[in-house]
C-alpha positions as CSV (number, residue, x, y, z in Angstrom):
1,K,-27.0,-11.1,5.1
2,S,-27.8,-11.8,1.5
3,G,-26.0,-10.7,-1.5
4,K,-23.8,-11.9,-4.3
5,L,-20.8,-12.4,-2.0
6,R,-22.6,-13.9,0.9
7,D,-20.9,-17.3,0.5
8,L,-17.4,-15.7,0.3
9,M,-17.1,-15.8,4.1
10,N,-18.0,-19.5,4.2
11,M,-15.2,-20.3,1.9
12,P,-12.3,-22.3,3.5
13,V,-9.4,-20.0,4.4
14,D,-6.9,-21.7,2.1
15,I,-9.2,-21.2,-0.9
16,F,-9.9,-17.5,0.1
17,T,-6.1,-17.0,0.4
18,E,-5.6,-18.5,-3.1
19,V,-8.3,-16.3,-4.6
20,C,-6.7,-13.2,-3.0
21,S,-3.3,-14.2,-4.3
22,H,-4.6,-13.6,-7.8
23,L,-5.7,-10.0,-7.1
24,D,-3.6,-7.0,-8.0
25,P,-2.9,-4.6,-5.1
26,H,-5.6,-2.2,-6.0
27,D,-8.3,-4.9,-6.2
28,L,-7.1,-6.4,-2.9
29,R,-7.4,-3.0,-1.2
30,R,-10.9,-2.6,-2.6
31,L,-11.9,-6.1,-1.4
32,A,-10.6,-5.2,2.1
33,L,-12.9,-2.1,2.0
34,T,-16.1,-4.1,1.1
35,S,-16.9,-5.2,4.7
36,K,-15.6,-5.0,8.2
37,R,-15.1,-8.7,8.3
38,L,-12.9,-8.7,5.2
39,W,-11.0,-5.7,6.6
40,D,-10.4,-7.5,9.8
41,I,-9.1,-10.6,7.9
42,L,-6.9,-8.8,5.4
43,M,-5.4,-6.3,7.9
44,T,-3.6,-8.9,10.1
45,K,-0.1,-10.1,10.2
46,E,-1.3,-13.5,9.0
47,S,-2.4,-11.8,5.7
48,K,0.9,-10.1,5.1
49,H,1.9,-12.8,2.5
50,I,-1.3,-12.0,0.5
51,W,-0.2,-8.3,0.3
52,K,3.3,-9.2,-0.6
53,T,2.1,-11.5,-3.4
54,A,-0.2,-8.8,-4.8
55,L,2.7,-6.2,-4.7
56,A,5.1,-8.7,-6.4
57,S,2.6,-8.9,-9.3
58,V,3.4,-5.3,-10.3
59,P,6.4,-5.1,-12.5
60,Y,9.2,-2.7,-11.5
61,L,7.5,-1.7,-8.3
62,P,10.0,-0.7,-5.6
63,E,10.0,-2.7,-2.4
64,C,7.7,-1.5,0.4
65,P,9.4,1.1,2.5
66,T,10.3,0.0,6.0
67,D,8.2,2.7,7.7
68,L,5.0,1.4,6.0
69,N,3.3,-2.0,6.1
70,E,2.1,-3.5,2.8
71,P,-1.6,-2.3,3.0
72,Q,-0.4,1.3,3.7
73,Y,2.0,1.1,0.8
74,V,-0.8,-0.1,-1.5
75,C,-3.0,2.8,-0.3
76,L,-0.2,5.2,-1.0
77,L,0.3,3.9,-4.5
78,F,-3.2,3.1,-5.7
79,S,-5.5,5.5,-3.9
80,S,-6.2,9.2,-4.1
81,E,-7.1,9.2,-0.4
82,C,-4.6,7.5,1.7
83,L,-6.0,5.8,4.9
84,T,-3.7,7.0,7.7
85,H,-5.5,4.6,10.0
86,V,-4.7,1.5,8.1
87,S,-3.8,-1.1,10.7
88,T,-0.2,-1.0,12.0
89,E,-0.7,-4.7,12.9
90,C,0.2,-5.9,9.4
């Protein structure tokens, strides 16, 4: 596939993780929604630290409730339509 972000998926994982660590929670959620591949990458337990870093960048934000994972919490906080099907894997 061609497009402006076509090389994003060829980026080494550590660089991709570093880029994601500079996104705020809302932008990280929007990135996850851009493609199935990004969704599959960002909705895994291995990506939990990315979400935690994004949430930590928001001043005075309460900790993620124990009955939600970080992507679900981001959806609750930053979206008008919450995705109830956000992976419970995270």
